DRENTOR-131228 format. One record per residue (C-alpha): residue number from 1; x, y, z. Coordinates in steps of 0.02 Angstrom, whole numbers, plus 50000, padded with zeros to 5 digits. Layout:
BEGIN
   seq       x       y       z
   NUM       X       Y       Z
...
END
This chain:
BEGIN
   seq       x       y       z
     1   51466   52724   51218
     2   51403   52680   51389
     3   51329   52513   51333
     4   51492   52464   51245
     5   51590   52496   51405
     6   51470   52387   51503
     7   51488   52245   51377
     8   51678   52256   51386
     9   51675   52244   51576
    10   51559   52093   51569
    11   51672   52000   51446
    12   51827   52039   51550
    13   51744   51980   51709
    14   51689   51818   51625
    15   51865   51782   51560
    16   51937   51797   51736
    17   51816   51662   51793
    18   51817   51550   51640
    19   51951   51431   51702
    20   51845   51386   51854
    21   51688   51347   51754
    22   51676   51170   51689
    23   51534   51084   51602
    24   51512   50973   51755
    25   51480   51129   51857
    26   51314   51150   51765
    27   51147   51079   51813
    28   51108   50908   51737
    29   50965   50990   51643
    30   51076   51060   51504
    31   51262   51059   51469
    32   51261   51213   51357
    33   51361   51357   51432
    34   51401   51531   51370
    35   51588   51539   51329
    36   51697   51694   51311
    37   51690   51668   51123
    38   51501   51673   51126
    39   51502   51831   51232
    40   51612   51917   51103
    41   51498   51853   50965
    42   51346   51920   51058
    43   51428   52091   51079
    44   51460   52100   50893
    45   51283   52043   50858
    46   51210   52180   50967
    47   51314   52312   50878
    48   51276   52252   50701
    49   51101   52180   50709
    50   51027   52343   50646
    51   51116   52315   50480
    52   51063   52134   50461
    53   50926   52061   50354
    54   50759   52056   50444
    55   50658   51900   50399
    56   50476   51934   50358
    57   50351   51859   50478
    58   50265   51768   50334
    59   50425   51684   50277
    60   50426   51498   50318
    61   50588   51405   50345
    62   50627   51221   50356
    63   50782   51172   50453
    64   50867   51007   50411
    65   50921   50894   50554
    66   51049   50758   50518
    67   51005   50620   50642
    68   51142   50511   50719
    69   51095   50370   50839
    70   51229   50288   50945
    71   51217   50099   50968
    72   51329   49958   51028
    73   51458   49878   50914
    74   51333   49741   50869
    75   51197   49866   50819
    76   51088   49842   50973
    77   51023   49976   51089
    78   50996   50156   51042
    79   50847   50269   51014
    80   50699   50190   50925
    81   50623   50269   50770
    82   50460   50291   50865
    83   50551   50391   50999
    84   50637   50494   50865
    85   50471   50533   50782
    86   50395   50585   50949
    87   50541   50704   50980
    88   50525   50777   50805
    89   50336   50798   50822
    90   50352   50886   50990
    91   50491   50999   50927
    92   50390   51049   50774
    93   50244   51095   50885
    94   50357   51221   50973
    95   50446   51274   50812
    96   50280   51324   50735
    97   50286   51481   50845
    98   50435   51540   50742
    99   50357   51493   50574
   100   50494   51361   50562
   101   50487   51173   50542
   102   50619   51041   50576
   103   50640   50892   50462
   104   50751   50739   50456
   105   50886   50764   50325
   106   50927   50599   50241
   107   50926   50428   50323
   108   50967   50400   50505
   109   51155   50377   50531
   110   51186   50235   50654
   111   51350   50249   50748
   112   51385   50072   50809
   113   51527   50105   50929
   114   51544   50043   51109
   115   51665   50186   51144
   116   51526   50314   51123
   117   51386   50202   51185
   118   51469   50179   51355
   119   51589   50326   51369
   120   51511   50490   51308
   121   51562   50559   51476
   122   51686   50702   51453
   123   51708   50864   51360
   124   51832   50782   51242
   125   51708   50645   51200
   126   51571   50774   51173
   127   51682   50851   51039
   128   51736   50684   50968
   129   51561   50617   50941
   130   51504   50777   50856
   131   51638   50751   50726
   132   51574   50580   50672
   133   51489   50575   50501
   134   51454   50760   50510
   135   51336   50833   50379
   136   51389   51012   50340
   137   51222   51073   50271
   138   51118   51019   50421
   139   51105   51030   50610
   140   51190   50871   50671
   141   51097   50791   50817
   142   51176   50644   50909
   143   51066   50535   51020
   144   51163   50443   51156
   145   51107   50320   51292
   146   51051   50375   51465
   147   51177   50428   51596
   148   51188   50258   51682
   149   51249   50183   51519
   150   51345   50318   51426
   151   51397   50432   51568
   152   51316   50581   51478
   153   51252   50679   51627
   154   51138   50804   51540
   155   50973   50799   51450
   156   51054   50895   51308
   157   51204   50996   51253
   158   51215   51115   51105
   159   51336   51230   51017
   160   51315   51416   50987
   161   51360   51505   50825
   162   51534   51543   50892
   163   51573   51366   50950
   164   51723   51278   50874
   165   51631   51112   50873
   166   51454   51115   50806
   167   51311   50998   50843
   168   51186   50942   50975
   169   51192   50793   51093
   170   51029   50726   51165
   171   51007   50600   51305
   172   50887   50463   51248
   173   50804   50470   51418
   174   50749   50649   51384
   175   50647   50619   51226
   176   50505   50528   51314
   177   50348   50629   51265
   178   50266   50585   51431
   179   50414   50643   51535
   180   50517   50771   51441
   181   50462   50816   51267
   182   50541   50990   51257
   183   50727   50948   51269
   184   50767   50936   51083
   185   50693   51106   51040
   186   50772   51183   51196
   187   50942   51135   51125
   188   50893   51191   50950
   189   50855   51360   51030
   190   51035   51367   51094
   191   51096   51321   50919
   192   51016   51482   50859
   193   51094   51583   51000
   194   50952   51588   51125
   195   51008   51583   51307
   196   50932   51514   51465
   197   50806   51632   51540
   198   50908   51622   51702
   199   51075   51656   51614
   200   51199   51752   51723
   201   51352   51759   51609
   202   51297   51934   51554
   203   51246   51984   51729
   204   51098   51951   51843
   205   50935   52020   51775
   206   50828   52116   51898
   207   50646   52059   51921
   208   50591   52235   51875
   209   50671   52217   51703
   210   50773   52376   51725
   211   50929   52295   51650
   212   50844   52168   51536
   213   50936   52218   51377
   214   51111   52190   51449
   215   51085   52053   51579
   216   51003   51883   51594
   217   50954   51814   51424
   218   50959   51990   51347
   219   50772   51981   51310
   220   50654   52110   51383
   221   50495   52009   51351
   222   50554   51859   51454
   223   50539   51896   51639
   224   50689   51882   51754
   225   50720   51703   51809
   226   50813   51647   51968
   227   50835   51469   51896
   228   50676   51366   51902
   229   50757   51195   51917
   230   50658   51103   52052
   231   50549   51252   52093
   232   50396   51230   51980
   233   50248   51116   52014
   234   50199   50981   51891
   235   50105   51016   51731
   236   49977   51074   51693
   237   49980   51195   51843
   238   50165   51242   51827
   239   50168   51357   51979
   240   50330   51439   52038
   241   50363   51413   52224
   242   50435   51589   52254
   243   50594   51519   52333
   244   50711   51659   52275
   245   50730   51830   52353
   246   50759   51986   52250
   247   50945   52018   52210
   248   51022   52150   52322
   249   51071   52266   52179
   250   50890   52275   52117
   251   50733   52361   52181
   252   50604   52268   52284
   253   50510   52191   52137
   254   50488   52005   52166
   255   50520   51869   52038
   256   50380   51818   51921
   257   50479   51703   51809
   258   50425   51630   51638
   259   50378   51455   51697
   260   50319   51404   51523
   261   50465   51468   51421
   262   50556   51340   51316
   263   50727   51409   51367
   264   50696   51398   51554
   265   50736   51258   51677
   266   50552   51240   51719
   267   50475   51066   51714
   268   50497   50998   51539
   269   50312   50970   51512
   270   50280   51151   51564
   271   50397   51221   51432
   272   50292   51265   51281
   273   50314   51451   51240
   274   50435   51568   51154
   275   50429   51757   51169
   276   50419   51876   51021
   277   50599   51933   51047
   278   50658   51752   51054
   279   50565   51716   50892
   280   50645   51867   50808
   281   50821   51820   50861
   282   50799   51637   50814
   283   50746   51685   50637
   284   50876   51823   50622
   285   51017   51704   50666
   286   50947   51580   50541
   287   50947   51700   50392
   288   51103   51802   50438
   289   51221   51682   50526
   290   51169   51503   50490
   291   51116   51543   50312
   292   51160   51368   50252
   293   51006   51309   50347
   294   50886   51443   50281
   295   50893   51337   50162
   296   51042   51400   50060
   297   51192   51351   49954
   298   51315   51441   49840
   299   51249   51613   49885
   300   51065   51567   49874
   301   50931   51536   50004
   302   50756   51475   49973
   303   50599   51450   50070
   304   50527   51326   50100
   305   50681   51216   50102
   306   50583   51075   50022
   307   50403   51029   49984
   308   50357   50861   50059
   309   50193   50772   50024
   310   50094   50926   49977
   311   49913   50862   49988
   312   49815   50871   49825
   313   49638   50802   49812
   314   49594   50690   49666
   315   49517   50790   49525
   316   49600   50954   49574
   317   49763   51047   49549
   318   49862   51143   49679
   319   49997   51278   49677
   320   50138   51315   49796
   321   50277   51444   49786
   322   50464   51431   49816
   323   50548   51599   49850
   324   50729   51602   49791
   325   50840   51738   49866
   326   51019   51788   49820
   327   51116   51826   49980
   328   51286   51880   49911
   329   51346   52047   49842
   330   51317   52085   49659
   331   51191   52009   49542
   332   51156   51841   49464
   333   51043   51774   49328
   334   50924   51629   49356
   335   50930   51536   49191
   336   50809   51391   49208
   337   50703   51288   49328
   338   50662   51110   49274
   339   50560   50967   49349
   340   50661   50806   49338
   341   50508   50692   49337
   342   50379   50806   49259
   343   50264   50787   49409
   344   50266   50975   49442
   345   50242   51115   49316
   346   50348   51270   49352
   347   50294   51448   49315
   348   50424   51588   49323
   349   50485   51732   49214
   350   50652   51659   49163
   351   50788   51705   49133
   352   50783   51832   49273
   353   50923   51939   49348
   354   50916   51971   49536
   355   51025   52071   49656
   356   51072   52038   49836
   357   50916   52012   49945
   358   50803   52008   49790
   359   50677   51865   49790
   360   50617   51770   49637
   361   50454   51671   49654
   362   50441   51501   49570
   363   50262   51436   49564
   364   50249   51246   49565
   365   50085   51167   49508
   366   50033   50986   49533
   367   49888   50934   49423
   368   49782   50789   49489
   369   49630   50822   49380
   370   49659   50660   49284
   371   49719   50555   49432
   372   49551   50481   49480
   373   49584   50294   49502
   374   49616   50209   49670
   375   49795   50167   49620
   376   49828   50349   49575
   377   49827   50392   49759
   378   49992   50414   49850
   379   50156   50508   49835
   380   50229   50587   49678
   381   50413   50634   49705
   382   50509   50763   49607
   383   50667   50868   49612
   384   50670   51046   49547
   385   50839   51087   49468
   386   50883   51273   49454
   387   51031   51332   49350
   388   51110   51504   49368
   389   51243   51612   49286
   390   51358   51592   49435
   391   51513   51501   49375
   392   51592   51350   49457
   393   51440   51301   49560
   394   51320   51157   49550
   395   51137   51184   49506
   396   51016   51209   49650
   397   50914   51053   49684
   398   50752   51068   49783
   399   50657   50912   49836
   400   50470   50918   49805
   401   50330   50790   49816
   402   50141   50787   49810
   403   50024   50667   49897
   404   49864   50633   49802
   405   49720   50606   49923
   406   49536   50567   49912
   407   49408   50706   49914
   408   49290   50708   50063
   409   49107   50685   50017
   410   48975   50792   50099
   411   48872   50723   50241
   412   48706   50647   50188
   413   48568   50566   50288
   414   48424   50454   50240
   415   48274   50387   50336
   416   48209   50212   50299
   417   48048   50148   50376
   418   48040   49963   50419
   419   47893   49865   50482
   420   47975   49840   50651
   421   48089   49986   50695
   422   48146   50149   50614
   423   48322   50138   50546
   424   48432   50292   50531
   425   48572   50280   50404
   426   48705   50414   50414
   427   48834   50416   50274
   428   48997   50508   50309
   429   49179   50479   50261
   430   49171   50338   50388
   431   49068   50183   50346
   432   48991   50126   50509
   433   49049   50223   50661
   434   48986   50290   50825
   435   48828   50394   50809
   436   48797   50495   50705
   437   48928   50417   50591
   438   48853   50245   50607
   439   48723   50124   50551
   440   48610   50120   50702
   441   48456   50026   50755
   442   48360   50141   50870
   443   48229   50080   50991
   444   48206   50021   51169
   445   48387   50050   51216
   446   48480   49941   51091
   447   48622   50010   50985
   448   48725   49907   50864
   449   48877   49974   50774
   450   48969   49864   50649
   451   49134   49944   50600
   452   49267   49877   50483
   453   49449   49872   50536
   454   49600   49820   50431
   455   49778   49812   50499
   456   49945   49756   50430
   457   50129   49759   50477
   458   50262   49836   50367
   459   50435   49808   50438
   460   50431   49870   50617
   461   50278   49980   50587
   462   50096   49934   50611
   463   49969   50015   50494
   464   49784   50014   50533
   465   49635   50076   50437
   466   49496   50103   50563
   467   49317   50144   50532
   468   49292   50162   50719
   469   49326   50286   50859
   470   49305   50435   50741
   471   49460   50387   50643
   472   49366   50385   50477
   473   49505   50303   50377
   474   49378   50243   50250
   475   49291   50355   50125
   476   49124   50314   50046
   477   49138   50338   49857
   478   48952   50365   49831
   479   48787   50376   49925
   480   48709   50212   49977
   481   48595   50134   49846
   482   48435   50058   49916
   483   48347   49905   49847
   484   48286   49731   49890
   485   48368   49561   49874
   486   48296   49400   49802
   487   48204   49368   49965
   488   48125   49540   49972
   489   48237   49603   50111
   490   48292   49786   50110
   491   48473   49809   50054
   492   48593   49955   50050
   493   48760   49957   49961
   494   48907   50074   49934
   495   49089   50067   49881
   496   49229   50121   49996
   497   49417   50148   49989
   498   49552   50182   50119
   499   49619   50358   50108
   500   49787   50300   50039
   501   49703   50188   49909
   502   49784   50030   49975
   503   49618   49940   50000
   504   49450   49964   49917
   505   49289   49869   49920
   506   49102   49864   49940
   507   48989   49851   50091
   508   48810   49786   50084
   509   48684   49799   50225
   510   48533   49682   50223
   511   48389   49705   50345
   512   48271   49563   50391
   513   48157   49497   50528
   514   48089   49332   50590
   515   47902   49310   50568
   516   47880   49231   50740
   517   47947   49388   50827
   518   47822   49530   50819
   519   47900   49666   50924
   520   48079   49682   50864
   521   48192   49689   50714
   522   48277   49521   50703
   523   48440   49556   50614
   524   48538   49648   50486
   525   48680   49569   50388
   526   48839   49664   50347
   527   48939   49599   50200
   528   49112   49669   50166
   529   49202   49637   50001
   530   49385   49690   50017
   531   49495   49711   49863
   532   49678   49745   49830
   533   49674   49866   49682
   534   49860   49902   49671
   535   50014   49814   49604
   536   50087   49727   49757
   537   50021   49584   49863
   538   49955   49631   50035
   539   49949   49525   50192
   540   49833   49592   50326
   541   49715   49550   50467
   542   49538   49616   50464
   543   49387   49617   50576
   544   49239   49714   50640
   545   49194   49795   50804
   546   49017   49795   50870
   547   48961   49908   51012
   548   48821   49833   51117
   549   48721   49954   51223
   550   48571   49851   51275
   551   48523   49952   51429
   552   48499   50137   51448
   553   48640   50129   51575
   554   48758   50037   51458
   555   48883   50000   51594
   556   48761   49871   51661
   557   48784   49762   51507
   558   48834   49580   51525
   559   48917   49484   51383
   560   48975   49308   51345
   561   49038   49212   51194
   562   48926   49074   51128
   563   49063   48997   51023
   564   48964   48844   50973
   565   48837   48957   50891
   566   48971   49072   50816
   567   48910   49224   50909
   568   48939   49342   51055
   569   48789   49389   51159
   570   48754   49542   51268
   571   48605   49566   51383
   572   48541   49692   51508
   573   48535   49641   51693
   574   48356   49576   51677
   575   48396   49473   51523
   576   48248   49546   51427
   577   48345   49653   51304
   578   48473   49553   51205
   579   48596   49587   51064
   580   48717   49473   50974
   581   48846   49473   50836
   582   48841   49316   50729
   583   48982   49251   50619
   584   48916   49203   50447
   585   49081   49181   50355
   586   49106   48998   50388
   587   49266   48934   50311
   588   49406   49036   50389
   589   49482   48944   50538
   590   49569   49103   50598
   591   49405   49188   50642
   592   49380   49224   50825
   593   49276   49330   50944
   594   49339   49438   51085
   595   49235   49538   51208
   596   49311   49709   51241
   597   49286   49833   51384
   598   49246   50000   51302
   599   49313   50101   51447
   600   49489   50031   51433
   601   49504   49994   51248
   602   49368   50062   51138
   603   49373   50242   51197
   604   49555   50279   51244
   605   49619   50456   51230
   606   49671   50486   51051
   607   49583   50331   50984
   608   49637   50151   50968
   609   49823   50139   50924
   610   49866   50039   50768
   611   49977   49916   50863
   612   49838   49884   50989
   613   49713   49852   50851
   614   49830   49727   50768
   615   49861   49639   50934
   616   49675   49627   50973
   617   49641   49544   50806
   618   49779   49415   50825
   619   49753   49365   51007
   620   49651   49215   51062
   621   49468   49219   51111
   622   49420   49308   51271
   623   49391   49224   51438
   624   49243   49230   51559
   625   49092   49341   51548
   626   49114   49526   51582
   627   48996   49593   51714
   628   48947   49775   51738
   629   49049   49848   51595
   630   49015   49940   51434
   631   49042   49794   51317
   632   49097   49787   51137
   633   49143   49637   51032
   634   49283   49610   50909
   635   49261   49481   50772
   636   49427   49448   50688
   637   49429   49372   50514
   638   49611   49322   50537
   639   49753   49341   50415
   640   49726   49359   50227
   641   49845   49381   50081
   642   49778   49462   49922
   643   49871   49475   49758
   644   49837   49617   49637
   645   49650   49633   49598
   646   49606   49487   49712
   647   49462   49505   49833
   648   49394   49423   49989
   649   49221   49432   50066
   650   49173   49430   50250
   651   48994   49421   50315
   652   48919   49438   50487
   653   48753   49486   50565
   654   48697   49597   50708
   655   48537   49537   50790
   656   48425   49597   50930
   657   48268   49558   51029
   658   48170   49615   51181
   659   48109   49439   51219
   660   48264   49367   51302
   661   48406   49257   51239
   662   48303   49100   51207
   663   48272   49151   51027
   664   48457   49149   50979
   665   48468   48970   50911
   666   48310   49001   50811
   667   48373   49160   50732
   668   48540   49082   50688
   669   48451   48938   50602
   670   48339   49063   50515
   671   48488   49159   50448
   672   48561   49001   50377
   673   48394   48944   50305
   674   48370   49106   50206
   675   48541   49089   50128
   676   48635   49214   50234
   677   48785   49104   50272
   678   48933   49142   50159
   679   49113   49087   50171
   680   49263   49202   50161
   681   49267   49184   49972
   682   49098   49266   49955
   683   48977   49126   49909
   684   48830   49044   49998
   685   48874   48867   50046
   686   48754   48746   49958
   687   48694   48881   49837
   688   48750   48786   49681
   689   48656   48895   49556
   690   48708   49061   49642
   691   48531   49129   49665
   692   48561   49167   49851
   693   48434   49035   49904
   694   48473   48855   49958
   695   48325   48751   49895
   696   48273   48610   49779
   697   48338   48705   49626
   698   48514   48681   49694
   699   48485   48493   49707
   700   48429   48487   49524
   701   48579   48596   49474
   702   48703   48479   49561
   703   48625   48321   49486
   704   48642   48397   49311
   705   48824   48443   49345
   706   48873   48275   49419
   707   48780   48156   49301
   708   48743   48254   49141
   709   48894   48369   49116
   710   48798   48524   49164
   711   48877   48690   49215
   712   48982   48681   49372
   713   48940   48783   49527
   714   49029   48951   49527
   715   49136   48940   49627
   716   49142   48751   49635
   717   49153   48754   49826
   718   48975   48824   49832
   719   48915   48649   49787
   720   49016   48567   49926
   721   48868   48563   50047
   722   48947   48439   50169
   723   49115   48528   50166
   724   49221   48374   50124
   725   49318   48465   49987
   726   49233   48369   49845
   727   49072   48398   49748
   728   48982   48231   49719
   729   48822   48135   49755
   730   48851   48148   49943
   731   48819   48336   49929
   732   48653   48302   49841
   733   48601   48184   49981
   734   48657   48313   50111
   735   48553   48452   50032
   736   48397   48342   50017
   737   48410   48299   50202
   738   48431   48483   50246
   739   48287   48545   50138
   740   48157   48409   50172
   741   48206   48326   50337
   742   48276   48467   50445
   743   48456   48407   50424
   744   48610   48509   50464
   745   48630   48669   50363
   746   48761   48668   50224
   747   48939   48694   50290
   748   48875   48715   50468
   749   49009   48598   50532
   750   49156   48681   50443
END
């Protein structure tokens, strides 16, 4: 009785003041205010919450957000999709505390209207915009331009359950993850009837907490808050400056406010936490008041609201459960549950009769035991249609999809002994990476790391598959096989595929040495064969990164591009230890080298962004030498288009010595002499009979083809030794000069 009297006095006092409170009287942080209607709603909630359904802590809920982005009449301006995704990602990080996730419901609705773009600046406009293209079964969120453009003076504004106009407005300026990544979920909290921790509409909360259940935000596990706007230091410290004195009607306890609470006015990057009581109320409002979001329709609610891209490894099956609950009085019979595409199998005891608050589990199984090919990877959409005995209502439709992914092979390691240096080969889901996920030459301070990178653009998005910086976007399909090539050199080979199955291929490592160098390994060749195994053409850029650490203090490296020799060279300060990356694919004019500073590019926080990788591979060659930096090199193979089942081959070599850089021309010539040079189509130029060697047998082969109708070189371009786009007697003369007179190597001038 006493508490009811206090609530009545609070509501009456608020109504006397309501006319003097306008939305512009609030701080620019948030335009959401507690109205008399919400105070009456809260009073009713407090009286009846003991009778309401209590959500179980294990129950997961997915809340649909209908996204509306305001732009100019001509479709320009407005929030970008990248900004939207950042806001959603941040909000879901906070929502995880409530066992809730937010998801975009349907496509983005673009409101191309100058009236809202420039004039969302009054209470009437706030209501008007939230009526545009409203989606009844979702939380409608409207993103408007910053205050200088639209006149919208707040970071955000939300409705409560009692509000006549529903929806959330967010200032585009306040979704920057670097500056203010908590605004969207702060307003979602209001949407589910959470109040500011400094709220005073219900009375001022004492720092001691003596009146916490009837004042402030009505939560006793969020400390009293004097309003933290402008009184908290920057993240990560987030220290309150103790500016406020204790209210006169309270005891002497000083404020110790919740500087990290999501519903405070603390710095936005400090706001990360929700209290247990806030979590309970958020979920209770969801399942008792905003039941249409639980997710529910026609008297039913189900969790999760939808199943999106459930990961299933190739060769396995996986189950998930949808819990269907009847939330109206009486009983109903669930008649059937059917998969529209057949991708999911459904297990349930149907028909089944359930009463109010009863829950029926539907077990969905996705079987990927037979989906073992590279083109079987990817998304498998479905819709589960549930029919009931309830008359006059549509069937329940629940969206479901599975994403078939590669399995992850176990880590293996091999040791190979060479005549010159020990070679450690570590095979992980990444093919070539930083130690220990890399192919590494170890000895006297030299480390080489050749790592494949593929990038492509799809619409406005950039996609990159990186076998560098611990990204591990490539999966080895088997252990490396070890053997020797026709020249007796040690070879290793494995197949790989990107995790989404878009690209597959084979990588071969070949290890060799020059006989005139006695104290170092001379080179190893890395040969990538890239295939498009699926049913659409792909246009992409590709390349490799090489990390040169030629001195124990790697930041003392020095690098320069020796373009005429198709290589980039790195040395230590004394010039005694040297490493180089050599281009052996010879017929792609788009190929280019760039030297990269590891500190700024190779090791950024979070890895190399996809857009940066694409830009690096499409920019021009680097400028002057880099002194005193930790140097890496990018070799870009340029742009390639592959049709279904087409393939392209790229070849390069990593070389090293402890005898200085003078040996570089010799080793390059040696690589070409032993048949290492291959063009981007995967053949050795001048190797007419395809035996890997370029020697007199190729001369005989060409003479037979040209004059006697013998078998043509395969491919024909392999016989084009002088690279003039024809195969004729001039190629025979060219090869004879090369083999017997020290002439120019085949295709060396291409």
